C-alpha positions in Angstrom: -24.9 -21.4 20.6 -26.0 -20.3 17.1 -24.5 -17.1 15.8 -27.1 -14.8 14.2 -26.1 -12.8 11.1 -26.0 -9.1 11.2 -29.1 -7.1 10.5 -29.3 -4.8 7.5 -28.9 -1.8 9.8 -25.8 -3.3 11.4 -24.3 -4.0 7.9 -25.1 -0.4 6.9 -23.3 0.9 10.0 -20.3 -1.3 9.4 -20.1 -0.1 5.7 -20.3 3.5 6.9 -17.5 3.0 9.4 -15.3 1.3 6.8 -15.9 3.4 3.8 -17.4 6.7 5.1 -19.8 8.7 3.0 -19.9 9.0 -0.7 -18.8 12.4 -2.1 -21.6 14.6 -3.4 -22.8 13.8 -6.9 -21.4 15.9 -9.8 -24.1 18.1 -11.3 -24.5 18.1 -15.0 -23.4 21.8 -15.3 -20.2 20.9 -13.4 -19.2 18.3 -16.0 -16.7 18.9 -18.8 -16.6 17.5 -22.3 -13.6 15.2 -23.1 -11.6 15.7 -26.2 -10.0 12.7 -27.8 -6.3 13.1 -28.5 -3.8 11.2 -30.7 -2.5 8.0 -29.1 1.0 8.1 -27.7 3.9 7.0 -29.8 6.4 4.3 -29.0 9.4 6.4 -30.1 10.0 10.1 -30.9 9.3 11.1 -34.5 12.9 12.1 -35.2 15.0 9.2 -33.9 18.7 9.8 -34.3 19.7 6.2 -34.7 17.1 3.4 -34.9 19.5 0.9 -33.4 19.7 3.0 -30.2 16.0 2.3 -29.6 16.6 -1.5 -29.7 17.2 -1.9 -26.0 17.1 -5.7 -26.0 20.4 -6.8 -24.8 
C-alpha cells in the first residue's frame, strides 16, 4: 500500500488547526514612530567603589 501525500487543501486545514488565524494587519495610521534611545550602560554613572563591581570571585 502506497501512502499518498496530503493535498494542498488538507495541508491548509492542518496549518489552520495548528496555528489558527493570523491577527488582522496593522493599518498605517495605527503605527507609531520609534525613537532611538541611548544604549544601556554596564554600570551606574556614580559607582561608589569600582572594586565592588568586579564580581569575579
